[in-house]
C-alpha positions in Angstrom: 101.8 57.8 55.3 99.3 60.6 55.3 98.3 60.9 58.7 102.2 60.7 59.5 102.5 63.4 57.8 100.0 65.2 59.8 101.8 64.5 62.9 104.9 65.4 61.7 104.0 69.0 60.7 102.2 69.5 63.7 104.7 68.0 66.3 107.0 70.5 64.5 103.8 73.4 65.2 104.2 73.0 68.3 107.8 72.9 68.7 107.6 76.3 67.6 105.5 78.3 69.3 107.4 76.4 72.6 110.3 78.6 72.0 108.8 81.7 70.7 107.0 81.4 73.5 110.5 80.9 75.7 111.9 83.4 73.9 109.2 85.8 74.3 109.2 85.4 78.2 113.3 85.2 78.7 113.7 88.6 76.9 110.5 90.8 77.1 110.6 93.1 80.4 107.6 93.0 82.4 104.5 95.0 81.7 104.6 96.6 84.8 107.4 97.0 86.4 107.4 98.9 90.1 108.5 102.1 89.6 109.1 102.5 93.6 112.4 103.2 94.5 113.6 101.3 97.9 116.7 102.1 99.7 117.8 99.0 102.0 119.5 99.4 105.2 119.9 96.5 108.2 121.7 96.5 111.1 125.1 96.7 109.6 124.0 100.2 108.8 123.2 101.2 112.0 124.9 104.9 112.6 124.9 105.7 109.0 123.5 108.5 107.3 121.4 108.2 104.0 120.4 110.6 102.0 116.3 110.0 99.8 114.6 112.4 98.0 110.4 112.9 99.0 108.4 110.4 98.2 110.8 107.6 97.8 111.0 104.6 100.7 113.3 103.2 102.9 112.8 99.7 104.0 115.2 98.7 107.5 115.7 95.2 107.9 116.2 93.7 111.4 116.8 90.5 113.0 114.2 89.1 115.5 112.8 86.2 117.4 109.2 87.3 118.6 109.5 83.7 120.9 111.4 85.2 123.6 109.6 88.2 124.7 112.0 90.4 122.4 110.5 93.0 119.9 111.6 95.7 118.2 110.4 99.3 119.4 110.2 102.5 117.5 111.6 105.3 118.5 110.1 109.0 118.2 109.8 110.5 115.1 109.8 114.2 113.9 106.3 114.6 112.5 105.8 115.3 109.0 108.0 113.1 107.7 107.4 109.9 107.6 104.6 107.7 106.9 105.4 103.7 108.6 104.4 100.3 108.0 105.3 97.2 109.8 105.3 94.2 109.3 107.3 90.5 110.4 108.3 88.3 107.7 108.9 84.1 109.2 112.5 82.2 108.7 111.1 79.0 105.9 110.3 76.4 108.9 107.7 73.0 109.4 104.5 73.8 110.1 104.2 73.3 114.1 107.4 74.4 114.5 107.8 76.7 117.6 110.6 79.3 118.0 111.9 79.9 114.5 113.6 83.6 114.1 112.7 86.3 111.1 113.4 89.6 110.3 111.3 92.9 111.4 110.8 95.2 108.3 109.4 98.9 108.5 109.4 101.1 106.0 110.0 104.4 106.3 108.4 107.0 103.1 110.1 110.1 103.2 107.0 112.8 103.6 109.0 116.3 103.1 112.1 117.2 103.1 114.5 117.9 106.1 116.5 115.7 108.2 115.6 113.2 110.7 116.6 110.2 112.5 114.9 106.8 112.8 116.0 104.7 116.4 114.7 101.3 117.2 115.5 99.4 119.7 115.5 95.7 120.7 114.1 94.6 124.4 111.3 92.5 126.5 108.7 95.5 126.7 108.2 94.3 130.5 111.6 94.8 131.4 111.5 98.3 131.7 114.9 98.2 134.1 117.0 96.6 131.9 118.7 98.1 129.1 118.2 97.2 125.4 120.2 94.2 123.9 120.7 95.7 120.8 120.0 99.4 119.6 119.3 100.7 115.5 120.2 104.5 114.5 119.6 105.9 111.4 120.1 109.1 110.1 117.8 110.1 107.1 118.9 113.6 104.9 115.9 114.3 103.4 115.0 115.6 99.8 117.0 119.0 98.7 120.1 119.0 100.9 120.2 115.2 99.4 123.0 115.0 97.0 121.6 112.6 94.4 118.1 115.1 93.8 118.6 116.6 90.2 118.9 120.2 89.2 115.6 121.6 87.2 113.7 124.8 86.9 111.7 126.7 89.7 108.0 127.2 88.6 106.5 130.3 91.0 102.9 130.5 91.3 100.4 133.4 93.0 96.9 133.8 93.7 96.9 134.4 89.7 97.6 131.2 89.0 94.6 129.6 90.7 93.0 126.9 88.9 95.7 126.2 86.2 97.5 123.8 84.7 100.8 123.6 84.3 103.8 121.4 83.0 107.0 120.5 85.0 109.6 117.6 84.8 111.5 115.7 87.1 113.6 117.5 89.2 112.3 120.8 88.6 110.4 122.7 92.2 106.6 124.4 92.2 106.8 127.3 94.4 103.9 128.6 95.1 103.8 132.3 97.4 100.3 132.9 98.8 99.4 136.2 101.0 98.2 135.2 104.4 98.0 136.3 108.1 98.4 133.6 111.2 97.4 136.5 113.6 93.8 135.8 112.5 94.1 132.2 113.5 94.0 131.7 109.2 96.4 129.6 107.2 97.0 127.7 104.6 96.3 123.7 104.6 96.2 120.9 102.3 92.6 120.2 101.2 93.5 117.0 99.6 97.8 115.4 99.4 98.7 116.1 95.9 99.8 112.1 94.5 102.7 111.8 97.1 104.2 109.7 93.8 104.3 112.3 91.1 104.8 115.8 93.8 106.2 115.9 96.8 106.1 118.2 99.8 109.3 119.9 100.2 108.8 122.3 102.6 106.0 124.6 104.1 107.1 127.8 105.5 105.6 131.5 106.8 107.0 134.8 106.0 106.5 137.5 107.9 106.4 141.1 106.2 108.7 143.6 107.4 107.7 145.2 110.8 109.9 147.3 112.5 107.6 149.0 115.0 106.7 145.7 116.4 102.7 146.3 115.1 100.6 143.5 116.0 98.2 142.0 113.1 100.8 142.9 110.4 100.6 139.7 108.0 102.9 137.7 105.5 102.9 135.7 103.0 103.0 131.5 103.3 105.5 129.6 100.7 104.8 126.1 99.8 107.8 124.5 97.4 106.3 121.3 96.0 109.4 118.7 94.2 108.3 116.9 90.9 110.0 113.0 91.3 108.5 111.4 88.2 105.7 111.7 84.9 102.7 111.4 85.8 99.6 113.9 87.1 98.9 115.6 90.6 96.4 118.0 91.8 97.5 120.9 94.3 94.4 121.5 96.7 94.8 124.4 99.3 92.4 126.4 101.7 92.7 129.2 104.2 91.0 128.2 106.9 90.6 128.3 110.6 89.2 125.5 111.4 90.9 121.8 110.5 88.0 121.0 109.2 87.5 123.7 106.6 84.2 124.9 104.7 83.0 125.6 101.4 83.0 129.6 101.9 87.1 129.3 102.8 89.2 130.7 100.4 91.3 128.3 98.0 94.2 127.6 95.8 94.3 124.6 93.7 96.4 124.0 90.4 97.3 121.1 88.3 101.0 119.9 87.5 101.4 117.4 84.6 104.5 115.8 85.2 106.5 115.1 81.8 109.9 112.9 80.9 113.0 113.9 81.7 114.2 116.8 79.5 
């Protein structure tokens, strides 16, 4: 009788533990859910216009069958707008089976504001004189012209703010204005890219000083604009240099931006 009671109590305990475990796994969110936003498109979206923010990713899925010799070829991209990755995802198939198709998956991460076109053609590379079997085209609007972008405050920085730490919120704009003179061959460059998931480069422009007499050598200002995307910390490192490989003697500007939670 004593052993029967102990066995019964042990069984009840096991059932209770299993119930708690299942209940927990069912109702608790994953501890590290992915925060990266994807805009998914396929062949049916060819000819469409999509709107994204800097730092967001467009994922294009196109049917493909490499065994036929056909492949999707990417056309020219505007420099600086995208970082690109590519992979092929095969359809389920038996081991050793030939001729199966799948999806060609291209991901384009928006780097800075502007408008750009993504163009792909499906053809056999060696058949130069034959029109593409299929085409895919997508117009992309990135950044401040995108309707989804949240309105935020504008934080203005200059040389006097070098080395400072500032606080921002998602949607805020960080505008850095630095004296420069491109006629000397010097320009402001990123010494190290800021964390693009936290802080995205919106624009990088040179504005000449007024020069009504059209004199040579007149300087101006470089205006670099970042946009805060999500909570986190990102450091902006800029250097004023003539070379693609700046030296330690070149002037620099840095600022640490801590992006806080939504207001």
